Structure formats: structure tokens, C-alpha cells
C-alpha positions, 0 to 999 in steps of 0.5 A: 299583287302580280309577283311573289313577295317572298324571298325565294333563296335560302330563307324560303328553302329553310322555311319550307324545310322546317315544314316539311320536317315538322312533326305531323302528329301535333294539333289534330293528329287524331283525325288528320288527313284523309288518306284511305290509301287511294292514289290520287291524280290531277291538278290542283290550280291555286291563285290569289294573294301573295301574302297567302301563297307561302302557306299554300306553297308549304301546303303543297310541299307537304301535301306532295309527300301524300300524294305525289301524283297531285300537281298544286300549282300556286299562282300570285295575281293578287287577292282581287286577280284571284277572285277573278280567276275563281269566279271565272273558272280559271282557278280551283282555290283563291288565296286572299288576304281580306274577305271577298268583296260584295261585287266579287260575291255578285260575279261569282254568283252571275256565272253560278259559282259557288265556294266555301271560305275558310280562315287558315291564318293570321297576319299583322300588317307591319308598318317598317322604317329604316334602322336608322330612324331612331326618332321613332319607335310608335306611330298612332293611327291619326299620324299613320292617317296624316301620311298615307291619306289622298292628297297627303302633303307629308314629306318630311319626318318633322311634319308627322311630329315636330319632335321628329327630324327634318328627313325626307319622308320616302313612301313604299307600299303594295299596289291597289291590286293587293289585298294588303293595300285593301286592308290597310286603306281601310283600316288607317283611312276609313275608306278601302282604296283611299290612299295617296299616289305619290309613293313607290307602288309595288308588286314585290315587297323586296322592292320595299324592302331595299327602297326603306332600307336604303333610305333614312326617312323610309316607311313602308307596310306589309305582312308581318312573316315577311317582316320578320324574314327581314328584320336585319334590314328593318325596324317595325313600328309599334302601332298606337289605335287609342289605347297605347303603343302595341307591337305587332306579335303573336300574343297581341293579334291572337288577343285582339290588342294589335288593333287596327292592323290584324287580319285573318287569312283565307283560302276559297275553293269553289264547290265545282272543285271540290267535287274532284277528289284531289281538290277536296283531298288537298283543301281537306289537308290544308286545313287539318294541317294549319297549325304546323303549316302557319308554324313552318311559315312564320304566320301567326296561328288562329286563336282558339275561336277560330279553330274552332269555327275552322273544324265546324267549317271543315265538318260542313264540308265533309257532309256536303261531300258526302 
């Protein structure tokens, strides 16, 4: 996405304040931080997924308290755009709401760009409808495919299920540069990028919020934390992938029952950038304080297995750095 998905007013300020005041002695406190008393200077360029951007911004705010002379900038050119900047040397770290693709790996390799991969949080892609849509509480993945597949001719809720009313279906969703778009289309339609084109495609999820909240038959999808920030205006839909209806939640994502729309979120720093002490220090700070950052920004924490892997990945990074 090319614009920030998150509200930048009172809600975001409150979230960042909660992060900044969070007790940093929790979780990995015994080994947290790389502060050896040295003051660092420089700039860290972060770009990519607007879903992951609030995590990076929160990490940057916290890190500024430790190293106030290091400037961390966070752009939102979308997951695909972030990888393009990473591989071309225009970003030190790429935020990503999906794994790097083979063609993106090849582009980096062609330019000699090596990188590390860290999963720092989880997300649940959340299907949202208008609060007045009393007829729907759960949709199957088959119904979602019927709605969103390429060439779909579903334009009324009654076409989705004969028991639903004949209310026009108004669809909203992310654009094709978004990792959210990639993940949803792969999970629901079976092929990444495969989607009907006759919906309101937007790089700003606030457009989706406004559209769905105003249209009785509105539907859209985006990240779980963005729904939580707007739950007074929208209604989330449970998903049935064959084992019954499951609500998107911290528990259902961590135990694997919210499928196929749960996903990990990543940061990708380049090996070259990590040779600069300010980049290495920021990345270590980010991953060591991931639990506090995730809690403060309303994302879904890593489960124990993911935390173990992250610890191992961080140890490898430190070992490689000497």
C-alpha cells in the first residue's frame, strides 16, 4: 500500500503512548537491549507494508528514548514496494505482511543484496461488514471465494446465501501492491493476485472503513488490529474453513484454528545495513522488545514456537555481527 492505513489522531497517539509507557522489564528483560553506553548517530530507513508500519513506528518511538540521535524513518510503499526498495539499496529494512517472493529474492540476489528475516508479530486478516448486516455472522471460505474470485457475478447478499436478503453487495479492499491483497487472494481464491476487479480498491483502509460503515451491504477486509481500532463502526465476520465458525482473535490465531486468514508479519534488514551500528542496534531492540511493541499496537503476539525461532534468529544475527 502507498499510504498509511492507520488513523493518525487520538487512537494512534493513545496506542503509541501505551507502548512508550509499557514496562520494558517484561519478557526478555534479562537480555534486552544492546545498550553498552555508547551514543549512536545516523539514520535507519524502513519501508514496506503499511500493515506492519505501526509496529515499526512504535519501535522507533521507543528506540528514540534509548538513542535520541538515531533517526528512524518509516515509509509505507506496500510490501512489494518495500522489497523493491530493499533490493535496490533504498531501504535498510523492509516491513512485510508476507514472505518474500522468489522473484524478489532473485532481484536481491542479482544486486548482491543479502538480508535477514524476522517474524515479529501475527495478524488475522479480518472480513468486515456493516453493523446493520444482522443476517450474517459467519461466512465459509467457499462463500468468500464465490464473492471474491475473478469474474464473480455476485452483486447481492441473496446470491451468497438464499436466506440472506436481497441487499446490494458493496465491496472494498486493498490494492494489488499490498501484501494483504496477496495473502487474501492466495488463501481464499487459491492463486495470489486472483481477484474480481469490480470493487473499490484503495491504498487507505480508512476508505474501506467509511465505505463499509455507510453501505448496509458493505464488505471489506484488512488486518485485525485495524478492525479493533474501528470496531464501533464495523462488524467482524467469523470464518468457517470446514471445521466450524471461528472468530478472529489472539487465541484462535496462536492456536492455529483461525484459518486460512492468520499470518505472521516480518521485518527484513539487509546484511549491508546491519554493518552500521545504528541499524544493528535498532533491529536488535525491535526484536528483543517485540512483545511490548505488539501489545501496545494491538497486534497478535508470537506463540511460544515463534518466539523460540526469533530468539535463535537473533542469536545468529549477533554471532554474524561478531
